[in-house]
C-alpha positions as CSV (number, residue, x, y, z in Angstrom):
1,R,-5.1,9.9,13.8
2,K,-4.0,12.9,11.8
3,L,-1.2,13.8,14.3
4,Y,0.0,10.2,14.3
5,V,0.3,10.1,10.5
6,E,1.9,13.6,10.3
7,E,4.5,12.5,12.9
8,A,5.2,9.3,11.0
9,G,5.6,11.4,7.9
10,R,8.2,13.6,9.5
11,F,10.1,10.5,10.6
12,L,9.9,8.8,7.3
13,L,10.4,11.8,5.0
14,P,13.1,14.0,6.5
15,K,13.7,17.3,4.8
16,P,16.5,16.2,2.4
17,W,14.1,13.8,0.6
18,G,11.1,16.1,0.7
19,R,7.8,15.0,-0.5
20,E,8.2,15.8,-4.2
21,G,8.9,12.2,-5.3
22,A,6.2,10.9,-2.9
23,D,3.6,13.3,-4.2
24,A,4.3,12.4,-7.9
25,A,4.0,8.7,-7.1
26,V,0.8,9.2,-5.1
27,R,-0.7,11.2,-8.1
28,E,0.2,8.3,-10.4
29,L,-1.7,5.9,-8.1
30,T,-4.7,8.1,-7.3
31,E,-5.2,9.5,-10.8
32,G,-3.9,6.7,-13.0
33,G,-4.2,3.6,-10.9
34,E,-0.5,2.8,-11.2
35,L,1.2,1.5,-8.1
36,H,4.8,0.9,-9.4
37,A,6.1,4.4,-8.8
38,L,4.8,4.5,-5.2
39,L,6.3,1.1,-4.5
40,A,9.7,2.2,-5.9
41,F,9.6,5.3,-3.8
42,I,8.8,3.3,-0.7
43,E,11.7,0.8,-1.4
44,D,14.2,3.4,-2.4
45,K,13.5,6.2,0.1
46,I,11.5,5.0,3.1
47,F,12.6,1.4,3.7
48,R,16.2,2.5,3.7
49,A,15.4,4.8,6.7
50,M,13.7,2.0,8.6
51,S,15.4,-0.8,10.6
52,N,14.9,-4.4,9.7
53,R,13.2,-4.7,13.1
54,D,10.6,-2.2,12.0
55,L,9.6,-4.5,9.1
56,R,9.9,-8.0,10.7
57,W,6.5,-8.8,12.3
58,N,3.6,-8.1,9.9
59,E,2.2,-5.7,7.3
60,L,1.7,-2.9,9.9
61,A,4.9,-1.2,8.9
62,L,3.9,-1.0,5.2
63,K,0.4,0.0,6.1
64,T,1.7,2.8,8.2
65,V,3.9,4.0,5.4
66,L,1.0,3.9,2.9
67,L,-1.2,5.8,5.4
68,T,1.5,8.4,5.8
69,L,1.9,8.9,2.1
70,L,-1.8,8.8,1.2
71,F,-3.5,10.3,4.3
72,K,-3.1,13.9,3.1
73,E,-5.3,13.2,0.1
74,A,-8.4,15.1,1.3
75,S,-10.5,13.5,-1.5
76,Y,-10.5,10.2,0.4
77,V,-12.0,8.6,3.5
78,V,-9.4,6.2,4.9
79,Y,-10.4,2.9,6.4
80,S,-7.9,0.6,8.1
81,E,-9.1,-3.0,8.4
82,P,-12.7,-2.3,7.1
83,E,-15.1,-5.1,7.7
84,L,-16.4,-6.5,4.5
85,E,-18.8,-9.3,5.1
86,R,-16.9,-10.8,8.0
87,T,-13.5,-10.4,6.3
88,Y,-11.1,-7.5,6.6
89,A,-9.2,-5.7,3.9
90,D,-5.9,-4.2,5.0
91,L,-6.5,-0.7,3.8
92,L,-9.3,1.1,1.8
93,L,-9.3,4.6,0.5
94,M,-12.7,5.6,-0.9
95,R,-13.3,8.9,-2.7
96,R,-15.4,11.3,-0.7
97,P,-18.9,12.1,-2.2
98,E,-17.6,15.4,-3.5
99,A,-14.8,13.6,-5.3
100,R,-17.0,11.1,-7.0
101,G,-17.0,13.0,-10.3
102,S,-13.2,13.3,-10.4
103,S,-10.7,11.1,-12.2
104,L,-9.4,9.7,-8.9
105,W,-9.5,6.0,-8.1
106,D,-10.9,4.2,-5.1
107,L,-8.0,2.3,-3.6
108,L,-8.0,-1.1,-1.9
109,F,-4.9,-2.7,-0.5
110,E,-4.4,-6.3,0.6
111,L,-0.9,-6.7,2.0
112,K,1.2,-9.8,2.4
113,R,4.5,-10.2,4.2
114,L,6.9,-13.0,3.5
115,A,9.8,-13.8,5.9
116,L,13.2,-14.6,4.4
117,E,12.6,-18.2,5.6
118,D,9.5,-18.3,3.5
119,V,11.4,-17.7,0.3
120,G,14.5,-19.6,1.3
121,L,16.9,-16.8,0.7
122,S,19.1,-14.5,2.7
123,G,18.5,-10.7,2.9
124,R,21.6,-10.2,0.7
125,E,20.2,-12.6,-1.9
126,V,16.8,-10.9,-1.9
127,R,18.4,-7.4,-2.3
128,A,20.4,-8.7,-5.3
129,L,17.2,-9.7,-7.2
130,D,15.2,-7.3,-9.3
131,A,11.4,-7.2,-9.0
132,D,10.8,-9.6,-11.9
133,A,13.1,-12.2,-10.3
134,L,11.3,-11.7,-6.9
135,Y,7.9,-12.1,-8.5
136,A,9.1,-15.3,-10.1
137,L,9.7,-17.0,-6.7
138,E,7.0,-19.5,-6.0
139,P,6.3,-18.3,-2.4
140,V,6.0,-14.7,-3.7
141,R,3.7,-15.8,-6.6
142,D,1.5,-17.8,-4.1
143,A,1.2,-14.8,-1.7
144,L,0.4,-12.5,-4.6
145,D,-2.3,-14.9,-5.9
146,E,-3.8,-15.1,-2.4
147,A,-3.8,-11.4,-2.1
148,E,-5.4,-11.0,-5.5
149,T,-8.1,-13.5,-4.7
150,Q,-8.9,-11.7,-1.4
151,A,-8.9,-8.3,-3.1
152,R,-11.3,-9.5,-5.7
153,G,-13.6,-10.8,-3.0
154,Y,-13.4,-7.4,-1.2
155,R,-14.1,-5.6,-4.5
156,D,-17.2,-7.7,-5.1
157,V,-18.5,-6.7,-1.6
158,L,-17.8,-3.1,-2.3
159,V,-19.4,-3.2,-5.7
160,A,-22.5,-4.8,-4.2
161,R,-22.6,-2.0,-1.6
162,H,-21.7,1.0,-3.7
163,G,-22.3,0.0,-7.3
164,D,-21.4,2.6,-9.9
165,D,-20.0,5.0,-7.3
166,L,-16.8,3.0,-7.3
167,R,-13.9,3.5,-9.6
């Protein structure tokens, strides 16, 4: 698994881009719980290096990108599709026992993919919209609401299992 993720990292982050921006964005997420910088890095740097065909089927491409960027964090145990009472979160990073006293956050991701047809726009039209305009689209709001509902359910299962050990 480690070799796969390292190879994906070499493909996604060639030398001119380096990892500096990625590392700063990952720190904002793992230490501050803020996802925006990581999403911006993925959109600005990584998705530009990927083909539309890489992104067209499901959330796997985004999950691979997240794993590539977050996998080097030795403070976490990474779970892809963990079973949580007969449901499956997309990605879970839990702090290792030795990192429990740290300021790091446990991370749970529920990913949603919308096709252009789902939002009724062309790729050019979507690229012209800023994040706020995209979030205002009804299909996007619906997908985000669904993801949030699922994530809250997963969180409840994790809290029941791990209690105060979670952050």
